[in-house]
C-alpha positions in Angstrom: -33.4 -101.0 18.3 -32.9 -100.5 14.6 -31.3 -97.5 13.1 -31.1 -96.5 9.4 -28.1 -94.3 8.5 -29.2 -92.1 5.6 -25.6 -90.9 4.8 -24.1 -94.4 4.5 -27.2 -96.4 3.3 -26.9 -99.0 6.1 -29.3 -100.3 8.6 -27.8 -101.1 12.0 -29.0 -103.4 14.8 -27.5 -104.2 18.1 -25.0 -107.2 17.7 -24.3 -106.5 14.0 -20.8 -107.1 12.9 -19.2 -103.9 11.5 -16.0 -102.6 10.0 -14.7 -99.2 10.9 -13.9 -97.3 7.7 -12.4 -94.0 9.0 -10.2 -92.7 11.7 -7.3 -94.3 13.7 -9.3 -97.6 14.1 -9.7 -98.0 10.3 -10.3 -101.5 9.1 -10.9 -103.0 12.6 -13.9 -105.2 13.0 -16.3 -104.9 16.0 -19.8 -105.5 17.2 -22.5 -102.9 17.8 -23.4 -103.0 21.5 -25.5 -99.8 21.8 -27.3 -97.4 19.5 -27.8 -94.0 21.1 -31.2 -92.3 21.0 -29.9 -89.5 18.7 -29.4 -92.2 16.1 -26.1 -90.7 14.8 -23.8 -92.4 17.2 -23.3 -96.0 18.1 -21.1 -97.9 20.6 -18.9 -100.6 19.2 -17.1 -103.4 21.1 -13.6 -104.0 19.6 -11.3 -106.9 20.6 -7.7 -105.9 21.0 -5.5 -108.9 21.7 -6.5 -109.9 25.3 -8.8 -106.9 25.9 -12.2 -105.7 24.8 -12.9 -102.0 24.6 -16.0 -100.0 24.0 -15.7 -97.0 21.6 -18.3 -94.6 20.4 -18.4 -93.8 16.6 -20.6 -91.8 14.3 -22.6 -94.2 12.2 -21.0 -92.8 9.1 -17.7 -94.3 10.2 -19.1 -97.8 10.1 -19.9 -100.3 7.4 -22.0 -103.4 8.0 -20.3 -106.7 7.3 -22.5 -109.3 5.6 -22.3 -112.6 7.5 
């Protein structure tokens, strides 16, 4: 599933590498695992030391990292 965020001028796909640019997780990197049907929210996998967590973010909080 591909989603284009109009507010942030990014196109997101599942498994894209992203950086969180707002909130308490600012500057952490993660991978998109799910794009919700509303298109405004995505689920990101973030690795914290020995644990991976899933967190939902508005797409405007994310910035795609060029590989």
